[in-house]
C-alpha positions in Angstrom: 68.2 10.1 -25.1 66.0 7.9 -23.1 65.8 8.4 -19.2 64.5 4.8 -18.9 66.8 1.7 -18.1 65.7 -1.9 -18.1 65.2 -3.3 -14.4 63.5 -6.2 -12.9 60.0 -5.2 -11.6 61.2 -6.8 -8.4 63.9 -4.2 -8.0 61.1 -1.4 -7.9 58.5 -2.9 -5.9 57.5 -6.0 -3.8 54.1 -7.7 -4.6 52.1 -10.0 -2.1 49.0 -11.9 -2.6 45.9 -10.5 -0.7 43.9 -12.2 2.2 41.1 -14.6 2.2 37.8 -13.0 3.4 34.8 -15.2 2.6 31.4 -13.5 2.1 30.2 -15.1 5.2 32.7 -13.5 7.4 32.3 -10.0 6.1 30.9 -7.4 8.5 29.9 -3.9 7.6 32.5 -1.4 8.2 34.5 1.6 6.7 37.2 -0.2 5.1 37.2 -1.3 1.4 37.8 -4.7 0.3 39.6 -4.7 -3.0 39.6 -7.6 -5.2 40.6 -8.4 -8.9 37.5 -6.1 -10.0 38.1 -3.3 -7.7 36.1 -2.4 -4.6 33.9 -5.5 -4.0 32.5 -4.3 -0.5 33.5 -2.9 2.7 34.7 -4.6 6.0 35.0 -3.7 9.7 38.8 -4.7 9.6 41.6 -3.8 7.3 44.9 -5.6 6.6 46.9 -2.6 5.2 47.4 1.1 5.8 48.8 3.6 3.7 49.4 4.2 0.0 48.6 1.1 -2.1 48.5 -0.3 -5.5 46.2 -3.5 -6.1 45.8 -5.6 -9.3 44.0 -8.8 -10.0 46.2 -11.8 -10.1 44.2 -14.3 -12.3 45.1 -14.7 -16.0 46.8 -11.6 -17.1 47.8 -8.4 -15.6 44.5 -6.9 -14.4 43.2 -3.4 -13.8 45.2 -1.2 -11.3 43.8 0.4 -8.4 45.2 3.1 -6.4 44.1 3.4 -2.9 45.1 5.7 0.1 44.3 4.7 3.8 43.2 1.6 5.3 42.1 -1.4 3.1 41.7 -5.2 2.8 43.5 -6.6 -0.4 41.5 -9.6 -1.3 43.0 -12.8 -2.1 41.8 -12.5 -5.7 44.4 -9.7 -6.0 48.2 -8.8 -5.5 49.1 -5.7 -3.7 52.4 -3.7 -3.3 54.0 -4.1 0.1 57.0 -1.9 -0.8 57.6 0.8 -3.2 61.3 0.8 -2.4 61.6 4.4 -2.2 59.9 5.2 -5.8 56.9 7.4 -6.3 53.6 5.3 -5.4 51.7 7.0 -8.3 54.5 6.5 -10.7 54.5 3.0 -10.1 50.7 2.8 -10.4 51.0 4.2 -13.9 54.1 1.8 -14.7 51.9 -1.2 -13.9 49.0 0.3 -15.7 50.9 0.3 -19.0 52.7 -3.0 -18.7 50.1 -4.6 -21.1 50.6 -2.0 -23.6 54.4 -1.6 -23.9 56.8 -4.4 -24.8 59.1 -4.9 -22.1 61.0 -8.1 -23.4 60.9 -10.6 -26.2 57.6 -11.8 -25.0 54.5 -10.6 -27.0 52.4 -10.4 -24.0 52.5 -9.9 -20.2 53.1 -13.0 -18.2 50.3 -14.6 -16.3 49.9 -13.0 -12.8 52.3 -15.1 -10.8 54.1 -12.9 -8.1 57.3 -14.4 -8.7 57.2 -14.2 -12.4 56.3 -10.5 -12.2 59.2 -9.8 -10.0 61.4 -11.1 -12.6 59.6 -9.1 -15.4 62.1 -6.6 -17.1 60.4 -3.1 -17.2 61.8 0.3 -18.3 62.3 2.5 -15.3 62.9 5.9 -14.3 65.5 6.2 -11.6 65.1 10.0 -11.2 62.5 10.3 -8.1 61.7 13.8 -9.2 61.0 12.9 -12.7 58.9 10.0 -11.5 56.8 12.6 -9.6 56.6 14.9 -12.6 55.3 12.1 -14.7 52.7 10.9 -12.2 51.5 14.6 -11.8 50.9 14.9 -15.5 49.0 11.7 -15.7 47.0 12.5 -12.3 46.0 15.8 -13.6 44.5 14.1 -16.7 42.9 11.3 -14.6 41.6 14.0 -12.1 39.9 15.9 -14.9 38.2 12.7 -16.2 37.0 12.0 -12.7 35.9 15.6 -12.3 33.8 15.3 -15.6 32.3 12.0 -14.6 31.2 13.4 -11.1 29.7 16.5 -13.0 27.9 14.3 -15.5 26.6 12.1 -12.4 25.3 15.2 -10.6 23.7 16.5 -13.9 22.0 13.1 -14.5 20.5 13.0 -11.1 19.2 16.5 -11.6 17.5 15.7 -14.8 16.0 12.2 -13.3 14.7 13.9 -10.3 13.0 16.5 -12.4 11.5 13.8 -14.5 10.3 11.8 -11.6 8.7 14.9 -10.1 6.9 16.0 -13.3 6.1 12.7 -15.0 5.8 10.0 -12.1 4.4 12.2 -9.3 2.6 14.3 -11.7 3.7 17.6 -10.1 4.8 19.4 -13.2 4.1 23.2 -13.3 0.5 24.1 -13.9 -0.8 27.3 -15.6 0.1 29.2 -12.6 3.6 27.6 -12.1 2.5 25.5 -9.1 2.9 21.6 -8.8 -0.1 20.3 -10.8 -1.3 17.2 -8.6 -0.2 18.9 -5.3 -2.2 21.9 -6.2 -5.4 20.0 -6.9 -4.9 19.5 -10.8 -7.7 17.5 -12.4 -6.8 13.7 -12.4 -8.8 11.1 -14.4 -9.1 7.5 -14.3 -7.4 5.7 -17.1 -8.8 2.4 -18.2 -5.7 1.3 -19.9 -3.3 2.0 -17.2 -6.0 1.2 -14.4 -5.1 4.2 -12.4 -5.4 8.1 -12.2 -3.4 10.3 -14.5 -3.5 14.1 -15.3 -6.4 15.1 -17.4 -5.4 15.1 -21.1 -2.7 12.6 -20.8 -3.1 9.2 -22.4 -2.3 5.5 -21.6 -0.2 4.2 -24.3 3.1 2.3 -25.2 6.3 4.4 -25.8 5.6 4.1 -29.6 3.2 7.1 -29.1 6.2 9.3 -28.9 8.9 7.2 -30.9 9.4 4.9 -33.7 10.9 1.4 -32.8 13.5 0.2 -35.1 15.9 -2.9 -35.3 19.4 -3.6 -36.3 21.5 -6.1 -38.2 25.1 -7.1 -38.5 27.1 -7.3 -41.8 28.6 -10.7 -42.7 32.0 -11.1 -41.2 32.8 -13.1 -44.3 33.4 -9.9 -46.4 36.3 -8.0 -45.1 35.2 -4.9 -47.1 32.1 -4.4 -44.8 34.5 -3.8 -41.7 37.1 -1.3 -40.5 35.2 1.8 -41.9 34.4 5.0 -40.2 30.6 4.1 -39.1 30.5 3.2 -35.3 28.7 -0.1 -35.2 26.9 -0.3 -31.7 26.5 -3.6 -29.8 25.6 -4.4 -26.2 29.2 -4.5 -25.2 29.4 -0.8 -25.8 26.9 0.1 -23.3 29.5 0.8 -20.6 27.4 3.1 -18.2 27.8 6.5 -20.0 24.8 8.1 -21.5 26.3 9.2 -24.7 28.5 7.1 -27.1 30.8 8.6 -29.6 32.6 5.6 -30.7 32.1 1.8 -30.7 34.4 -1.2 -30.4 33.7 -2.1 -34.0 33.2 0.1 -37.3 31.7 -0.7 -40.6 31.9 0.8 -44.1 29.4 2.2 -46.3 29.5 -1.1 -48.2 28.5 -3.1 -44.9 25.8 -0.6 -44.1 24.2 -1.1 -47.6 24.9 -4.8 -47.7 23.2 -5.7 -44.4 19.9 -5.1 -42.6 21.4 -2.6 -40.4 20.7 1.1 -40.7 22.3 4.5 -39.8 20.7 5.7 -36.8 20.9 9.5 -36.2 22.3 11.4 -33.4 20.2 11.3 -30.2 18.6 8.0 -31.1 18.0 5.9 -27.9 19.6 2.3 -28.0 18.2 -0.4 -25.7 20.4 -3.4 -25.4 17.9 -6.3 -25.6 20.2 -9.3 -25.1 23.5 -9.8 -23.2 23.6 -6.9 -21.0 19.9 -6.4 -21.1 18.1 -3.1 -20.4 20.8 -0.7 -20.8 20.2 2.7 -22.4 22.5 4.7 -24.4 21.9 7.9 -26.5 23.9 8.1 -29.9 26.2 11.1 -29.9 27.0 10.7 -33.5 25.4 8.7 -36.5 25.7 5.0 -35.7 24.8 1.7 -36.9 23.4 -1.0 -34.6 23.3 -4.8 -34.3 20.4 -7.1 -33.8 20.8 -7.4 -30.2 19.6 -3.9 -29.5 16.4 -1.8 -30.4 16.5 1.7 -31.4 13.8 4.4 -30.4 13.7 7.4 -32.5 11.7 10.2 -31.0 8.9 11.6 -33.2 8.9 15.3 -34.4 8.6 17.7 -31.4 9.5 15.0 -28.8 12.7 15.6 -26.8 15.4 13.0 -27.0 15.9 13.6 -23.2 12.3 13.0 -22.4 12.3 9.7 -24.5 15.7 8.7 -22.6 13.9 8.9 -19.3 10.5 7.4 -20.6 12.5 4.3 -21.9 14.2 4.0 -18.4 10.6 4.1 -17.0 9.8 1.3 -19.5 12.6 -0.8 -18.6 11.8 -0.5 -14.9 8.2 -1.8 -15.8 9.7 -4.7 -17.7 12.0 -5.5 -14.8 9.1 -5.4 -12.2 6.9 -7.6 -14.6 9.8 -10.3 -14.7 10.1 -10.5 -11.0 10.6 -14.1 -10.1 11.8 -14.9 -13.7 15.1 -14.4 -15.6 15.2 -11.0 -17.3 17.6 -12.1 -20.1 16.1 -10.5 -23.1 13.6 -7.9 -24.4 11.5 -8.6 -27.6 9.5 -6.2 -29.5 6.1 -7.1 -28.0 7.7 -6.1 -24.5 8.1 -2.5 -25.9 5.0 -2.4 -27.9 2.4 -3.8 -25.2 3.9 -1.9 -22.1 1.5 1.0 -21.5 2.8 4.2 -19.8 1.3 7.5 -18.8 2.0 9.7 -21.9 1.9 13.6 -21.2 0.7 16.3 -23.4 3.2 17.8 -25.9 3.5 21.2 -24.4 4.6 19.6 -21.0 7.3 17.6 -22.8 8.6 20.7 -24.4 8.6 22.7 -21.2 10.7 19.7 -19.8 13.0 19.8 -22.8 13.7 23.4 -22.2 15.1 22.7 -18.8 16.8 19.3 -19.3 18.3 19.4 -22.7 21.0 22.0 -21.7 22.0 19.7 -18.9 22.4 16.7 -21.3 24.2 18.9 -23.6 26.8 19.5 -20.8 26.8 15.9 -20.3 27.6 15.3 -23.9 30.3 18.0 -23.9 32.0 16.4 -20.9 31.8 12.9 -22.4 33.5 14.1 -25.6 36.2 15.8 -23.6 36.9 12.7 -21.5 37.1 10.5 -24.7 40.0 13.2 -25.9 41.5 13.1 -22.6 41.6 9.2 -22.3 43.1 9.0 -25.8 45.8 11.5 -24.8 46.6 9.7 -21.4 46.8 6.3 -23.1 49.0 7.8 -25.9 51.3 9.6 -23.5 51.5 6.7 -20.8 53.6 4.2 -22.4 56.0 6.8 -24.1 56.5 8.3 -20.7 57.2 5.2 -19.0 59.7 3.9 -21.6 61.4 7.2 -21.8 60.4 8.1 -25.4 58.8 11.2 -24.1 60.1 13.2 -21.1 59.1 16.2 -19.0 61.3 19.3 -19.0 
């Protein structure tokens, strides 16, 4: 039997519009300003203190933000002024799933109008202890996801720092295990790069260590090309994570064979060339790719992690070169004609031995997070509607 009963949202909470705060009036401070897109900055004053839930108020019910302490809810958002005795974290999750469950005869959540939202019928759990248990289960999943994300961020910083130390500052370990340049390692002027680099290194494009490949898109007019089991990577899938194991769209074998796209293997580096330009992703599984991206496939003996960071260096060079102009696309010539310091193969192998285990951990954490998100998103509406309960 369901533990949830229909109620007005206004019987559970009270919502209020946030406060105006023009950019010109913001002063640096410790208090977060929470707008429709989350924390948009910090201010030296606050409007609300305590546990809070904030959401965007334009268009449809937006992302939910849970906050504890003092904050400034922006006028682009709505915030909860009273939880009316309900568990705040439970309310946060209830609001988070309103766009996923059908709470009335309407097929979608109403536009974010405070008065309309107060009248919206929602499934509510009256038992406050059960509210807390539901919130605890979902919070545990979110806490593990957040923990994995923080671990991944630290591992990436470690690998990035080592890359910079070895391949930008040229202080990779010499034959005696000492920092090469700092210990007086031989440097030679490279006419291609017009600067000194370690002896034996070359000045060349990234294509010295990788093959450059393009993608394509199966025609949308053939339904049999879409809805398969091959992830189809596009710039919108570059969401900030290093590894991608899925995509918003999938194509079939027929779509792969019937278009100019290819199947790019695990550890291929994708570069977004249009849209969100210059983002990098490592394929966690075999994927296809559209024409708004380029793919870099490491040559034999070259570490995919080294290639990933070398591609980051390439993007940095392109951004510096475009200073003063709009960096809104990357073409193949940008990649082929930008020269970088390319190290000896044995140094790349030494680097790989250190950093590839770090990236393997990042990969495993990312896969685990994907499973946890799927579990949380599966549980969320059923817990809120009472279809699933907690003993």
